[in-house]
C-alpha positions in Angstrom: 101.3 -104.3 -40.2 101.0 -101.4 -42.6 100.5 -103.7 -45.5 97.7 -105.5 -43.5 96.1 -102.1 -42.8 96.2 -101.2 -46.5 94.5 -104.5 -47.3 91.9 -103.9 -44.7 91.3 -100.4 -46.1 90.7 -101.6 -49.6 87.4 -100.3 -50.9 87.7 -97.1 -48.7 88.6 -93.8 -50.4 92.0 -92.5 -49.7 92.7 -90.0 -46.9 89.9 -91.4 -44.7 87.2 -90.3 -47.0 85.1 -93.1 -45.7 84.3 -91.0 -42.6 80.7 -90.5 -43.7 80.0 -94.2 -43.7 81.8 -94.7 -40.4 80.0 -91.8 -38.7 76.6 -93.3 -39.6 77.5 -96.8 -38.5 79.7 -96.2 -35.4 79.2 -99.0 -32.9 77.2 -101.1 -35.3 78.9 -104.0 -37.1 82.2 -105.4 -35.8 83.9 -105.5 -32.4 87.0 -104.1 -30.8 88.4 -105.1 -27.4 90.4 -102.6 -25.5 91.6 -103.0 -21.9 92.9 -99.4 -21.3 92.0 -95.9 -22.3 95.3 -95.6 -24.1 94.6 -98.7 -26.2 91.1 -97.5 -26.8 92.4 -94.2 -28.1 94.9 -96.0 -30.3 92.1 -98.1 -31.7 89.9 -95.1 -32.4 92.7 -93.2 -34.1 94.9 -95.9 -35.8 93.2 -99.3 -35.5 90.2 -100.9 -36.9 88.3 -97.6 -37.0 90.4 -96.7 -40.0 88.0 -98.3 -42.5 85.9 -100.7 -40.5 82.4 -100.2 -39.0 82.3 -100.7 -35.3 79.6 -102.6 -33.4 80.6 -102.1 -29.8 83.6 -101.5 -27.6 84.3 -104.0 -24.9 86.1 -102.5 -21.9 87.3 -104.7 -19.0 85.0 -103.9 -16.1 87.4 -103.3 -13.3 85.7 -101.2 -10.6 88.8 -99.1 -9.9 88.8 -98.1 -13.6 85.2 -97.0 -13.9 85.6 -93.3 -13.3 88.8 -93.1 -15.3 87.2 -95.0 -18.2 84.1 -92.9 -18.2 86.1 -89.7 -18.6 88.5 -91.3 -21.0 85.8 -92.7 -23.2 84.3 -89.2 -23.5 87.7 -87.8 -24.5 88.1 -90.6 -27.0 84.7 -90.0 -28.6 85.5 -86.3 -28.9 88.8 -87.2 -30.5 87.0 -89.4 -32.9 84.7 -86.6 -33.8 87.7 -84.3 -34.5 89.2 -87.0 -36.7 85.9 -87.4 -38.7 85.7 -83.6 -39.1 89.3 -83.4 -40.3 88.6 -86.1 -42.8 85.8 -84.3 -44.5 86.4 -82.8 -47.9 86.9 -79.1 -47.9 83.7 -77.2 -48.6 83.7 -74.4 -51.0 83.8 -71.1 -49.0 80.9 -69.7 -50.9 78.0 -71.6 -52.5 77.6 -70.7 -56.1 74.6 -68.4 -56.6 72.5 -68.2 -59.6 72.6 -65.1 -61.8 69.4 -63.0 -61.7 68.3 -59.9 -63.4 69.0 -56.6 -61.5 68.8 -52.9 -62.4 70.2 -49.8 -60.9 69.2 -46.2 -61.7 71.8 -43.5 -61.3 70.8 -39.8 -61.3 73.6 -37.6 -62.6 73.7 -34.1 -64.1 76.9 -35.2 -65.9 75.4 -36.4 -69.3 78.7 -36.6 -71.1 80.1 -39.7 -72.8 82.9 -39.6 -70.2 80.4 -40.5 -67.4 78.8 -43.2 -69.5 82.3 -44.7 -70.1 83.0 -44.6 -66.3 79.8 -46.6 -65.7 80.9 -49.1 -68.4 84.4 -49.4 -66.9 82.9 -50.0 -63.5 80.5 -52.7 -64.7 83.3 -54.5 -66.6 85.4 -54.7 -63.4 82.6 -56.4 -61.4 83.2 -60.2 -61.0 79.6 -60.7 -59.9 78.1 -58.9 -62.9 77.7 -59.9 -66.5 75.9 -58.8 -69.7 75.6 -55.2 -68.4 73.5 -52.8 -70.5 73.9 -49.1 -69.9 71.3 -46.6 -71.2 70.3 -43.0 -70.4 67.2 -40.7 -70.5 68.0 -37.1 -69.7 69.8 -37.3 -66.3 68.7 -40.8 -65.5 71.2 -43.6 -66.2 70.4 -47.3 -65.9 72.5 -50.4 -65.6 70.6 -53.6 -66.4 72.6 -56.8 -65.9 72.8 -60.3 -64.5 74.3 -60.6 -61.0 75.0 -63.5 -58.6 75.6 -61.2 -55.7 73.5 -58.1 -56.1 74.2 -56.7 -52.6 78.0 -56.8 -53.1 77.6 -55.1 -56.5 75.2 -52.5 -55.0 77.8 -51.7 -52.3 80.5 -51.3 -54.9 78.3 -49.0 -57.0 77.4 -46.8 -54.1 81.0 -46.6 -53.1 82.3 -45.8 -56.5 79.6 -43.1 -57.2 79.1 -41.6 -53.8 77.6 -38.3 -54.9 75.0 -39.7 -57.2 71.4 -40.6 -56.4 71.1 -44.4 -56.8 67.9 -46.6 -56.9 68.1 -50.3 -56.8 65.6 -52.6 -58.5 65.7 -56.4 -58.0 63.1 -59.2 -57.6 60.9 -58.5 -60.7 57.2 -58.5 -60.0 56.6 -59.8 -63.5 58.7 -61.9 -65.9 57.6 -63.3 -69.2 59.9 -65.8 -70.9 59.7 -68.2 -73.8 58.7 -71.1 -71.6 55.1 -69.7 -71.8 55.1 -70.2 -75.6 54.5 -73.2 -77.8 57.9 -72.5 -79.3 60.2 -72.3 -76.3 63.4 -71.7 -78.2 65.3 -68.5 -77.6 67.7 -66.5 -79.8 71.4 -66.1 -78.9 71.6 -62.3 -79.1 69.1 -59.7 -77.8 68.2 -56.1 -78.4 67.1 -54.5 -75.1 64.4 -51.8 -74.8 64.2 -50.3 -71.4 61.4 -47.9 -70.4 60.2 -46.3 -67.2 56.9 -44.8 -65.9 55.3 -44.1 -62.5 52.3 -45.7 -60.8 49.6 -43.2 -59.8 49.7 -42.0 -56.2 46.4 -43.8 -55.2 47.4 -46.8 -53.0 44.3 -48.7 -53.8 44.9 -48.4 -57.5 48.5 -49.5 -57.0 47.3 -52.7 -55.3 44.9 -53.4 -58.1 47.7 -52.9 -60.6 50.0 -55.4 -58.8 47.1 -57.9 -58.5 46.5 -57.8 -62.3 50.1 -58.8 -62.9 50.1 -61.4 -60.2 47.2 -63.3 -61.8 47.9 -62.4 -65.5 49.0 -65.8 -66.6 45.8 -67.4 -65.2 43.2 -64.8 -66.0 44.7 -63.1 -69.0 46.7 -65.8 -70.9 46.2 -63.9 -74.1 48.8 -61.3 -73.0 51.6 -63.8 -72.8 50.4 -65.3 -76.1 50.7 -61.8 -77.7 54.3 -61.6 -76.4 55.0 -65.0 -78.0 53.5 -63.9 -81.3 55.8 -60.9 -81.3 58.9 -63.0 -80.7 59.6 -61.3 -77.3 62.4 -63.2 -75.6 61.9 -61.7 -72.1 59.7 -59.0 -70.6 60.7 -58.1 -67.1 59.1 -55.5 -64.8 60.6 -54.0 -61.6 59.2 -51.6 -59.1 60.8 -49.3 -56.6 58.2 -47.2 -54.8 56.0 -45.6 -57.4 58.5 -46.0 -60.2 58.3 -48.9 -62.7 61.0 -50.2 -65.0 60.2 -52.3 -68.1 62.8 -54.4 -69.9 61.8 -56.0 -73.3 64.3 -58.3 -75.0 63.8 -59.0 -78.7 65.9 -60.8 -81.3 69.0 -58.8 -82.3 68.4 -57.0 -85.6 64.7 -56.5 -85.0 63.0 -53.3 -83.7 60.2 -52.8 -81.1 58.2 -50.8 -83.7 58.3 -53.8 -86.0 57.4 -56.4 -83.4 55.1 -54.7 -80.9 52.0 -54.5 -83.2 52.1 -58.3 -83.4 51.1 -58.5 -79.8 47.7 -57.1 -80.7 47.2 -58.8 -84.0 44.0 -61.0 -83.9 44.2 -60.6 -80.1 41.7 -58.0 -78.9 42.3 -58.9 -75.2 45.8 -57.3 -75.5 44.1 -54.0 -76.5 41.7 -54.4 -73.6 44.6 -55.0 -71.2 46.5 -52.0 -72.3 43.5 -49.8 -71.9 43.0 -51.0 -68.3 46.7 -50.5 -67.4 46.6 -46.9 -68.7 44.6 -45.8 -65.6 47.3 -47.0 -63.2 50.3 -45.4 -64.9 51.6 -41.9 -65.5 54.8 -40.3 -66.7 57.8 -39.6 -64.4 58.9 -36.0 -63.7 60.4 -34.6 -66.9 58.2 -36.6 -69.3 56.2 -34.7 -71.9 52.5 -34.0 -71.4 50.5 -37.2 -72.0 53.7 -39.2 -72.2 53.6 -42.2 -69.9 56.5 -44.6 -70.8 59.8 -43.0 -71.7 62.6 -44.9 -73.4 66.2 -45.0 -72.3 68.6 -44.7 -75.2 
């Protein structure tokens, strides 16, 4: 009998992996006859259900069995459901998430190399973090990285550096990448320039600023073209309250002083854009007079 069952099961994956097909086609294509609840249960668990589609179940209609069969049939169907569930391949406990750009700012009066090393060691130990870049301006440290679980990393950071002020930047409001260029190829290694500034306090002006960036690709396509001309690989902008963070990725071995003038070359709209943006931005506390964007080193 076992040999016959194996023959009947040919074409079905091992270990009852055909449960998906059976569950869609239960009670559809072939017939089983069972005269007692016990035989029905055996049929469900060990008989033709193993790899056969079922059209209908014929039960002898003896009046004295009606109530018992009604209850038993429900139990059998529930048992069948459990069997199907047990057959299912194990699902991964956690669906893989895509890596995305995130940035943390840490305020610390400890400006020694030792504190920078402690941040680097922490970043290296995070399984959900990669390609971390750590820079500093005065008492402001930043960690820019790619993460597939930014909330878990944020929890780890705040736990590891409890006495430090920490600001979290995620979900960029603007992201330029090479897909907007005629030449969409990217280099393998980047140099990162990271800058910060504040928006002015006026809420109306803040909304205008965000709207400009929301519609930039449609209404100011020359800006992205300027970035393409300068070989920018990425230009990412974050916001937390008034504060802005700007990340520019360029080919390794190049400098921003070398490439940035190419954004405006034969492109007057870039100069116009920069002049408009200037009225929305100001330096953060600690910046020099008339200094808007400060560079992290």
